[in-house]
C-alpha positions, -999 to +999 in steps of 0.1 A: -328+146-041-293+150-056-275+117-062-239+114-051-213+112-079-201+076-083-164+072-075-157+057-110-166+088-130-156+124-131-181+151-141-174+189-145-208+207-142-194+239-157-183+223-191-207+194-188-178+171-196-179+135-184-150+111-180-163+075-176-147+044-191-176+023-205-156-008-197-155+001-160-172-030-143-191-009-117-207+010-146-216-017-171-229-040-143-253-012-132-253+019-154-284+032-136-264+045-107-244+068-131-276+077-150-294+088-117-264+111-109-264+125-144-301+132-144-295+154-114-264+170-127-270+173-165-289+149-187-269+163-217-231+160-215-200+156-235-186+120-229-149+124-233-142+087-236-163+086-268-157+121-280-193+132-286-223+148-269-249+125-253-285+131-244-302+110-216-334+130-208-366+113-220-380+143-238-346+151-254-341+115-266-377+112-279-374+146-297-340+140-312-350+105-325-377+123-345-357+153-356-350+149-393-321+173-390-303+143-376-300+109-392-281+076-393-263+083-425-231+103-421-231+132-446-197+120-456-212+086-465-196+069-435-220+048-414-217+046-376-194+016-374-167+031-396-136+049-385-130+082-403-100+086-425-089+050-422-080+024-448-112+004-452-101-021-478-101-050-453-138-042-446-152-044-481-177-072-474-189-056-441-192-022-457-211-037-487-238-049-463-240-017-443-243+004-475-276-013-483-289-016-447-321+004-440-308+010-405-279+031-419-299+049-446-322+079-448-351+088-472-358+084-500-339+050-501-348+042-465-385+048-472-385+025-502-367-003-483-388+000-452-420+000-471-411-032-489-399-050-458-426-037-434-454-058-449-442-089-430-439-071-397-473-054-393-491-065-361-518-086-378-491-106-397-471-111-365-501-121-344-505-152-366-472-164-351-485-165-315-494-203-315-460-212-330-441-190-304-461-206-276-454-242-289-417-234-293-415-219-258-431-251-243-408-273-264-377-255-251-389-257-215-396-295-219-359-298-227-347-281-195-324-302-172-343-309-139-315-294-118-314-260-136-301-244-168-285-213-182-316-196-197-297-177-224-286-206-246-314-229-236-344-205-239-338-168-246-315-174-276-331-203-296-366-189-295-362-157-315-335-172-338-358-201-346-388-178-353-368-154-376-351-183-394-385-199-400-400-166-412-371-161-437-372-197-448-336-206-439-327-238-421-333-236-383-303-260-379-282-231-391-292-211-360-259-214-341-240-204-372-263-174-378-258-164-342-220-165-346-220-144-377-244-119-361-223-116-329-191-111-350-207-083-370-224-066-340-189-064-323-181-036-348-203-012-329-185-017-295-162+008-279-125+001-285-127-025-313-095-039-327-082-049-362-089-085-352-126-075-345-128-059-380-112-089-398-136-113-380-166-091-388-157-088-425-153-126-428-186-131-411-203-105-434-189-123-465-199-158-453-234-146-442-239-128-475-227-159-496-251-181-476-281-159-482-274-153-519-276-191-523-311-191-507-322-160-527-313-179-559-333-209-548-364-188-539-362-170-572-367-203-589-391-218-564-409-192-543-424-202-510-446-184-484-415-173-465-402-138-460-373-142-485-399-150-512-421-121-501-391-097-503-381-110-537-417-104-550-424-072-531-428-041-553-435-004-546-443+018-576-428-009-598-395-009-579-382-041-563-353-048-539-319-053-556-299-084-548-276-064-525-306-048-508-323-082-503-292-097-487-286-066-465-323-066-454-322-103-446-290-100-426-305-069-407-337-089-399-318-119-387-294-099-366-320-074-352-346-102-350-328-120-322-299-099-307-320-074-287-348-099-279-323-124-264-309-097-241-343-083-233-355-118-223-326-123-200-329-088-185-366-092-180-363-126-162-337-110-139-359-079-133-390-100-125-372-124-102-357-095-083-393-085-073-396-117-052-428-137-048-446-157-075-434-143-108-465-156-127-485-129-109-474-104-135-490-125-163-526-132-151-543-117-182-533-105-217-534-069-205-513-077-174-488-096-196-485-067-221-480-042-192-453-064-176-434-066-209-436-028-214-422-023-179-394-048-186-386-028-218-385+004-198-368-009-166-338-026-182-335-022-220-311-042-241-299-012-262-285+017-243-268+039-270-281+049-304-259+071-326-270+098-351-253+125-372-261+162-376-271+172-411-269+210-406-258+235-380-281+229-351-284+242-315-296+211-297-296+227-262-282+257-244-246+261-256-247+228-275-241+235-312-235+209-339-219+212-373-229+189-402-213+155-397-210+158-359-220+126-341-244+125-311-255+096-289-290+091-275-289+071-243-321+050-244-315+032-211-309+065-193-340+081-209-362+052-196-352+061-160-357+099-163-373+112-130-389+140-150-408+115-171-415+087-146-427+085-110-402+064-091-382+055-122-361+030-103-392+010-092-405-019-112-442-012-116-461-027-146-493-010-135-477+025-137-498+053-153-468+068-170-459+037-190-438+045-220-402+038-232-378+046-261-364+011-261-375+006-298-365+041-308-389+066-324-394+084-357-386+068-391-361+044-376-385+030-350-377-007-348-395-025-376-395-057-355-411-042-324-445-061-329-426-094-332-403-087-302-433-077-280-452-109-290-421-131-284-415-115-250-452-117-239-455-154-249-421-166-237-422-149-203-458-159-195-451-195-206-418-197-187-432-184-154-465-204-156-446-236-163-418-229-138-433-208-109-405-219-086-378-207-109-351-187-091-316-175-097-289-201-091-262-174-091-260-136-093-262-128-130-234-106-144-237-083-174-213-085-204-187-058-210-206-043-239-222-011-227-241-004-260-258-038-259-268-043-223-272-080-218-262-108-194-232-131-197-253-160-184-285-165-165-282-196-144-315-206-128-328-235-107-363-248-102 
């Protein structure tokens, strides 16, 4: 069935050019309407508002995430968040962190950094955190006001930031400050950023970096059993992380360790409550819980756009040719609703036989924190709905005007 073209976009099938303002409320409140139309019209298209080609088919996204002819590191040495040909002197602190971030690097540097950091995030290490995550979820629920709460600041946000702060060995009391710094830096990736956004992000990067350097110095003198100490001691073929690499890795882990999980928790609660009935029915066993979380990840992912650069001349589809340095976007949220990859893609069905998603990416940049995010989601959602089976929405949730990072403004619930 061909979906009707939504009124807020213009698509030319001959040129496969799309005009769609990502700040259009009808779009960012429900991007799946536009995705459904584009799946029927062309899942690869040139998005004029961004100025690059986008791919939203599941197979295309999965393939291009693994294609080593594309990567995160611009051949000109300019990461995603940077404007080309602009004066960057006011972004020296931000750029310094990005220059050593494994998310923005390719092999061989990426391989070395990821190998050193990965030891803390393998599944068996993460599984040891399950009792702590469960205790923390219960502790947060015990603090709920009896009339109702906004779940984002009272539950979805403090849980992952507390866990990653404890893992790194930095004060949990710094949680709100770490969140502020993270949000200010992440704003650099949004469409239509301003000079004020850049100045704020640079200041946050400098302060965040200074804060962590102080803790790194302490851990060098007195190592503990935390992640910072592990990163300081980690070696691969006699190589260790430099001070700058340590700081960038810690900032990436703090930012990535909560940003997506917060939004995925909010989106998941909203998705589950929309099904009606007793929400705890999705969490009756470890297998059912894992399946419910995977369906939440597919159904309403927190990251919708992932950018990459071409490293050579490539034909990525009929009539779509890229030159080295050209930017492309992979639309993860759209891929997860591809009717060619899923039966009834718009239906929430944890028991589906075609359960898969690209919400954590794929290939060498597959999310290093995926085992931790999955565990946090499984434990927090199961605990929340078992403790509060009468939980329901107190108002219709609205999404933030941040298309890349698809998350709610607030999630007011009552019991």
